[in-house]
MARVOGU-106389 format. One record per residue (C-alpha): residue number from 0; x, y, z. Coordinates in steps of 0.02 Angstrom, whole numbers, plus 50000, padded with zeros to 5 digits. Layout:
// residues N
  marke     px     py     pz
    NUM      X      Y      Z
...
//
This chain:
// residues 538
  marke     px     py     pz
      0  58191  56230  57491
      1  58347  56221  57381
      2  58399  56059  57465
      3  58225  55987  57437
      4  58230  56031  57252
      5  58407  55963  57235
      6  58350  55799  57313
      7  58198  55795  57198
      8  58304  55824  57043
      9  58425  55688  57097
     10  58282  55565  57123
     11  58203  55613  56957
     12  58368  55576  56870
     13  58407  55412  56960
     14  58235  55330  56956
     15  58218  55322  56765
     16  58390  55242  56755
     17  58331  55106  56874
     18  58160  55082  56795
     19  58231  55065  56618
     20  58395  54980  56660
     21  58511  54961  56563
     22  58468  55136  56500
     23  58626  55219  56569
     24  58749  55089  56504
     25  58671  55014  56346
     26  58751  55139  56225
     27  58852  55137  56117
     28  58839  54949  56089
     29  58649  54932  56096
     30  58496  55036  56056
     31  58344  55017  56168
     32  58178  54987  56082
     33  58073  54850  56004
     34  58154  54791  55841
     35  57990  54825  55749
     36  57969  54996  55828
     37  58005  55172  55765
     38  58155  55213  55873
     39  58275  55206  55725
     40  58173  55319  55610
     41  58150  55449  55747
     42  58334  55438  55793
     43  58385  55456  55610
     44  58272  55608  55582
     45  58347  55696  55733
     46  58522  55650  55671
     47  58490  55715  55495
     48  58415  55880  55554
     49  58553  55903  55684
     50  58684  55868  55550
     51  58603  55997  55436
     52  58607  56127  55574
     53  58419  56153  55556
     54  58278  56157  55683
     55  58116  56093  55608
     56  58176  56006  55451
     57  58298  56010  55306
     58  58331  55951  55130
     59  58462  55815  55143
     60  58563  55713  55018
     61  58601  55580  55148
     62  58460  55470  55080
     63  58399  55444  54902
     64  58568  55507  54844
     65  58601  55605  54734
     66  58426  55680  54727
     67  58400  55686  54915
     68  58240  55705  55014
     69  58154  55821  55136
     70  58168  55765  55317
     71  58067  55842  55457
     72  58045  55823  55644
     73  57900  55875  55754
     74  57994  55877  55920
     75  58139  56000  55896
     76  58149  56021  56085
     77  58241  55854  56087
     78  58374  55909  55962
     79  58498  55981  56090
     80  58474  55830  56203
     81  58509  55714  56057
     82  58658  55820  56005
     83  58731  55808  56180
     84  58717  55619  56179
     85  58784  55609  56002
     86  58939  55705  56052
     87  58966  55609  56213
     88  58937  55431  56155
     89  58855  55417  55985
     90  58678  55411  55916
     91  58614  55274  56032
     92  58661  55378  56184
     93  58573  55527  56105
     94  58411  55428  56091
     95  58429  55360  56268
     96  58456  55534  56340
     97  58291  55589  56262
     98  58202  55445  56350
     99  58290  55486  56512
    100  58251  55671  56502
    101  58068  55640  56462
    102  58042  55536  56618
    103  58143  55657  56726
    104  58038  55805  56667
    105  57878  55707  56699
    106  57932  55670  56877
    107  57977  55850  56915
    108  57819  55915  56830
    109  57709  55800  56935
    110  57799  55858  57091
    111  57776  56041  57041
    112  57590  56015  57009
    113  57570  55931  57179
    114  57670  56068  57263
    115  57573  56211  57186
    116  57410  56130  57243
    117  57468  56119  57424
    118  57534  55942  57442
    119  57642  55892  57590
    120  57826  55849  57564
    121  57784  55663  57575
    122  57645  55687  57449
    123  57762  55778  57332
    124  57878  55628  57337
    125  57733  55515  57289
    126  57691  55631  57145
    127  57870  55623  57083
    128  57863  55432  57087
    129  57701  55439  56988
    130  57781  55549  56854
    131  57941  55453  56824
    132  57847  55287  56815
    133  57704  55344  56701
    134  57670  55188  56594
    135  57627  55292  56441
    136  57802  55368  56446
    137  57893  55207  56494
    138  57813  55130  56339
    139  57910  55249  56227
    140  58060  55134  56253
    141  57959  55006  56155
    142  57883  55103  56010
    143  58016  55239  56001
    144  57908  55389  55955
    145  58006  55524  56043
    146  57870  55657  56029
    147  57765  55549  56147
    148  57882  55601  56288
    149  57812  55777  56298
    150  57674  55742  56425
    151  57787  55803  56565
    152  57801  55974  56483
    153  57611  55982  56469
    154  57593  55962  56657
    155  57742  56076  56693
    156  57663  56222  56600
    157  57497  56189  56690
    158  57586  56197  56858
    159  57669  56360  56804
    160  57501  56435  56753
    161  57423  56391  56922
    162  57578  56459  57009
    163  57562  56622  56912
    164  57378  56636  56960
    165  57421  56620  57145
    166  57531  56775  57145
    167  57548  56855  56972
    168  57721  56920  56928
    169  57823  56943  56771
    170  57941  56805  56828
    171  57802  56678  56851
    172  57717  56731  56691
    173  57878  56714  56593
    174  57905  56542  56668
    175  57736  56489  56602
    176  57772  56560  56428
    177  57938  56470  56417
    178  57864  56304  56474
    179  57715  56321  56356
    180  57834  56353  56211
    181  57938  56202  56263
    182  57779  56098  56265
    183  57738  56141  56084
    184  57918  56111  56031
    185  57906  55937  56108
    186  57772  55893  55980
    187  57605  55958  55915
    188  57503  55832  56015
    189  57572  55909  56173
    190  57519  56082  56115
    191  57341  56016  56092
    192  57339  55940  56266
    193  57408  56103  56341
    194  57277  56207  56250
    195  57136  56100  56321
    196  57203  56118  56499
    197  57244  56302  56489
    198  57077  56348  56412
    199  56990  56251  56549
    200  57087  56348  56682
    201  57052  56515  56599
    202  56866  56481  56576
    203  56848  56419  56755
    204  56919  56585  56819
    205  56838  56721  56713
    206  56886  56856  56838
    207  57070  56815  56810
    208  57067  56835  56621
    209  57172  56992  56638
    210  57306  56878  56710
    211  57289  56725  56598
    212  57254  56812  56432
    213  57420  56908  56413
    214  57531  56759  56455
    215  57419  56645  56352
    216  57434  56755  56198
    217  57622  56774  56217
    218  57641  56587  56245
    219  57533  56554  56092
    220  57647  56662  55985
    221  57797  56563  56046
    222  57706  56402  56000
    223  57665  56462  55825
    224  57827  56413  55733
    225  57823  56224  55768
    226  57634  56215  55746
    227  57640  56309  55580
    228  57778  56196  55520
    229  57684  56039  55573
    230  57525  56096  55484
    231  57619  56139  55323
    232  57728  55986  55306
    233  57744  55901  55139
    234  57623  55760  55104
    235  57690  55598  55174
    236  57783  55676  55320
    237  57721  55648  55499
    238  57565  55753  55520
    239  57562  55794  55335
    240  57409  55794  55226
    241  57425  55610  55184
    242  57443  55554  55365
    243  57304  55440  55431
    244  57145  55539  55455
    245  56995  55515  55569
    246  56909  55403  55442
    247  57056  55283  55441
    248  57095  55277  55626
    249  57229  55152  55675
    250  57174  54992  55760
    251  57344  54973  55844
    252  57436  55126  55909
    253  57294  55247  55873
    254  57162  55257  56008
    255  57178  55165  56172
    256  57067  55021  56225
    257  56912  55079  56319
    258  56972  54992  56477
    259  57156  55015  56438
    260  57178  55136  56583
    261  57139  54992  56702
    262  57227  54852  56609
    263  57412  54819  56636
    264  57502  54772  56476
    265  57600  54611  56493
    266  57664  54612  56314
    267  57834  54536  56283
    268  57975  54661  56259
    269  57995  54607  56077
    270  57823  54677  56036
    271  57787  54861  56007
    272  57663  54922  56138
    273  57565  55083  56164
    274  57518  55077  56349
    275  57370  55178  56408
    276  57379  55102  56582
    277  57369  55229  56724
    278  57413  55106  56862
    279  57291  55023  56981
    280  57394  55080  57130
    281  57397  55259  57064
    282  57208  55257  57040
    283  57178  55188  57215
    284  57291  55322  57290
    285  57203  55453  57183
    286  57035  55395  57249
    287  57096  55408  57429
    288  57169  55579  57394
    289  57008  55640  57314
    290  56910  55585  57467
    291  57031  55677  57582
    292  57030  55836  57477
    293  56842  55842  57461
    294  56737  55871  57305
    295  56778  56055  57280
    296  56968  56035  57280
    297  56975  55865  57197
    298  56847  55891  57059
    299  56955  55993  56937
    300  57091  55860  56932
    301  56970  55713  56933
    302  56878  55790  56786
    303  57045  55818  56700
    304  57096  55637  56722
    305  56929  55573  56656
    306  56934  55695  56509
    307  57105  55638  56451
    308  57061  55455  56473
    309  56912  55485  56357
    310  57022  55580  56234
    311  57145  55434  56233
    312  57008  55323  56161
    313  57018  55417  55997
    314  56878  55442  55871
    315  56816  55262  55874
    316  56794  55152  56027
    317  56905  54999  56036
    318  56890  54847  56151
    319  56993  54687  56151
    320  57072  54735  55985
    321  56906  54758  55895
    322  56799  54909  55857
    323  56650  54930  55972
    324  56501  54930  55855
    325  56314  54952  55862
    326  56246  54849  55721
    327  56360  54872  55572
    328  56423  55043  55625
    329  56577  55081  55729
    330  56538  55174  55890
    331  56612  55350  55886
    332  56701  55428  56033
    333  56693  55611  56086
    334  56856  55643  55990
    335  56762  55619  55826
    336  56645  55763  55866
    337  56790  55869  55929
    338  56883  55840  55766
    339  56730  55892  55667
    340  56727  56056  55764
    341  56915  56084  55742
    342  56962  56005  55573
    343  57153  56011  55596
    344  57132  55886  55739
    345  57079  55761  55608
    346  57262  55745  55560
    347  57305  55672  55730
    348  57302  55484  55749
    349  57404  55440  55905
    350  57266  55480  56029
    351  57331  55352  56153
    352  57462  55481  56203
    353  57329  55574  56303
    354  57332  55433  56430
    355  57504  55490  56491
    356  57432  55663  56528
    357  57287  55582  56621
    358  57413  55486  56726
    359  57513  55642  56771
    360  57356  55740  56813
    361  57328  55614  56954
    362  57477  55693  57043
    363  57382  55813  57160
    364  57259  55675  57205
    365  57394  55544  57235
    366  57495  55670  57337
    367  57347  55701  57452
    368  57323  55517  57492
    369  57466  55495  57616
    370  57549  55622  57730
    371  57667  55514  57835
    372  57840  55499  57754
    373  57868  55317  57800
    374  57701  55260  57732
    375  57724  55369  57578
    376  57893  55288  57542
    377  57815  55114  57545
    378  57670  55172  57438
    379  57793  55248  57314
    380  57884  55082  57295
    381  57721  54988  57264
    382  57666  55122  57141
    383  57832  55111  57047
    384  57822  54921  57037
    385  57642  54922  56975
    386  57674  55052  56841
    387  57838  54974  56784
    388  57768  54798  56769
    389  57608  54858  56685
    390  57693  54967  56556
    391  57718  54820  56439
    392  57905  54835  56412
    393  57952  54671  56495
    394  58067  54640  56642
    395  58205  54720  56538
    396  58174  54834  56389
    397  58204  54760  56218
    398  58361  54817  56128
    399  58455  54788  55967
    400  58642  54786  55932
    401  58712  54937  55843
    402  58792  54903  55673
    403  58980  54872  55674
    404  59057  55046  55676
    405  59232  54981  55638
    406  59177  54896  55477
    407  59075  55048  55424
    408  59225  55161  55452
    409  59298  55111  55283
    410  59160  55205  55193
    411  59217  55374  55128
    412  59097  55417  54989
    413  58922  55386  54918
    414  58853  55213  54956
    415  58737  55101  54856
    416  58643  54980  54970
    417  58568  54809  54934
    418  58430  54818  54984
    419  58407  55004  55011
    420  58237  54986  55096
    421  58240  54913  55272
    422  58059  54951  55316
    423  58006  54767  55317
    424  58007  54662  55475
    425  58147  54534  55482
    426  58169  54421  55632
    427  58320  54470  55733
    428  58351  54632  55637
    429  58295  54807  55681
    430  58184  54909  55564
    431  58283  55042  55472
    432  58449  54956  55505
    433  58534  55045  55360
    434  58477  55214  55426
    435  58548  55169  55595
    436  58712  55122  55511
    437  58714  55289  55421
    438  58716  55382  55587
    439  58884  55295  55614
    440  58967  55306  55442
    441  58888  55476  55395
    442  58902  55447  55206
    443  58763  55483  55079
    444  58673  55330  55012
    445  58525  55276  54907
    446  58434  55220  55065
    447  58250  55263  55081
    448  58155  55316  55235
    449  57992  55252  55162
    450  57964  55146  55005
    451  57981  55260  54854
    452  58015  55244  54667
    453  58199  55235  54619
    454  58293  55311  54473
    455  58276  55188  54325
    456  58464  55170  54300
    457  58494  55146  54485
    458  58354  55017  54491
    459  58433  54921  54346
    460  58602  54918  54434
    461  58524  54861  54598
    462  58424  54725  54509
    463  58577  54658  54417
    464  58686  54655  54572
    465  58548  54576  54676
    466  58530  54440  54545
    467  58717  54411  54558
    468  58695  54381  54744
    469  58551  54260  54726
    470  58621  54167  54576
    471  58809  54158  54587
    472  58827  54025  54450
    473  58682  54081  54339
    474  58589  54240  54300
    475  58697  54391  54254
    476  58868  54348  54189
    477  59024  54410  54276
    478  59040  54537  54136
    479  58862  54597  54167
    480  58899  54613  54353
    481  59056  54714  54321
    482  58962  54823  54197
    483  58826  54855  54326
    484  58955  54898  54457
    485  59042  55015  54334
    486  58875  55099  54297
    487  58849  55126  54484
    488  59023  55201  54494
    489  58985  55313  54346
    490  58833  55378  54439
    491  58949  55431  54580
    492  58936  55284  54700
    493  59099  55227  54779
    494  59042  55084  54888
    495  58920  54940  54887
    496  58846  54898  55058
    497  58760  54730  55058
    498  58642  54666  55193
    499  58639  54478  55155
    500  58506  54426  55280
    501  58384  54551  55208
    502  58414  54472  55038
    503  58387  54297  55107
    504  58568  54238  55087
    505  58718  54209  55199
    506  58860  54240  55078
    507  58890  54342  54920
    508  59010  54242  54810
    509  58936  54312  54650
    510  58986  54488  54698
    511  59155  54432  54760
    512  59189  54351  54591
    513  59147  54514  54502
    514  59214  54644  54623
    515  59350  54555  54719
    516  59360  54522  54906
    517  59253  54630  55021
    518  59335  54787  55090
    519  59254  54749  55258
    520  59129  54630  55333
    521  59038  54614  55498
    522  58886  54518  55563
    523  58742  54564  55449
    524  58838  54669  55321
    525  58969  54658  55183
    526  59056  54806  55101
    527  59131  54807  54925
    528  59233  54943  54842
    529  59158  54988  54674
    530  59275  55011  54526
    531  59340  55184  54493
    532  59230  55280  54371
    533  59297  55296  54193
    534  59399  55452  54160
    535  59308  55581  54052
    536  59362  55581  53870
    537  59471  55725  53817
//
């Protein structure tokens, strides 16, 4: 048995590296993810909280310096994984390890669920292939929302609960509690999915409530800290009170298309995709497996798959990019009624994530389809190919170059950036490029995570210096430019980091005339040393 698990772990580690190549070797030079995705903002949040030595969030002066801002994360389970990658090879490796770990856990969780439901060794291998190639998880390499990777933990804790019910013991019960806690710490959506599954198991076995209730209550207590924090976040933070509500459901990236579970996503790797595809091969194998298992054994998992497909549709039905409507009214989905019964669910908006759980719940059915090892191996290869090609991440995942670490190394104090907001799409540049750069230079700056009002004096300085860039021979005089730079220095800034392409220029002669030659330059950025602040009068 130990050899079998060792082989399974090895396969679960190797397969994601192959499916998302160049995942193992892209860092530190490149960061995987669509340029218009959220990989950078999630990476930066993890970096800021890790740097602060916190767990769920922290007040940081790294952005909006000197005032600072509150930064939070909803998937603290990924912090140690990110920290490991950060120490070994930098922030890009930290983000890539999170992707890698999410797929590995999904593969092992699918295998465990198949095993606990009586699958053959060949079937367990098929289940592992299903897990590591889940399109909904592969798609995270595109959109970059790391909390979407928690589906594997959802299925792992379900497998542990079923294992505990087979032969109750403190060891099995504790395993379930730990995995349930890990599920919640991987993101609040995962806690919701786990609650639905675990309640279904408990209600379907009323005579076993004396077994499920104690571990469920203990697990719930362990889930409380991240859930409490998520529900009490400041307005504007992910999941906060100002996050998109049911009434304003997202057309893209909110609920999945009604037939998305059957439709492979052939989007180009440059586009941000939210795949809800389960895999045609996986569904065919699941159908064969359900027929072999018979209605009584197959029904619980078939119902689970269907339930989570329906949940993935979100509160309003969507087809071909448009709302399904009857007359002038949008057609509601079951999630709308569920959210009315449980109001906190109205703060969720990424319902498409439920499709990954639906995919992994196919594991016992897929595992029952084929018993012969040779045939199972061929089926696994076809399943992997179908899921990988249909996940919408292209033949090779999109990636962006990391900022030049050598040029950024000159920074040794607070930085003023022009522009300080990189939340707008720019062809060839990654969203949040200045935040990505900060994970390399680690100096406080006036950068913003989201558009926000600036200090009036800082805004005046930024406006004057920006005008100097756009109008080298007109606009502010050289004296005005030097005065603005001196004012920035008086506010405590030591460096000016300019991103020319985001300002629509190639060169910055106006600043060079006022501040002297750049201290450093690299593709996409120029760094100037600001004048020393005036000495205080005695």
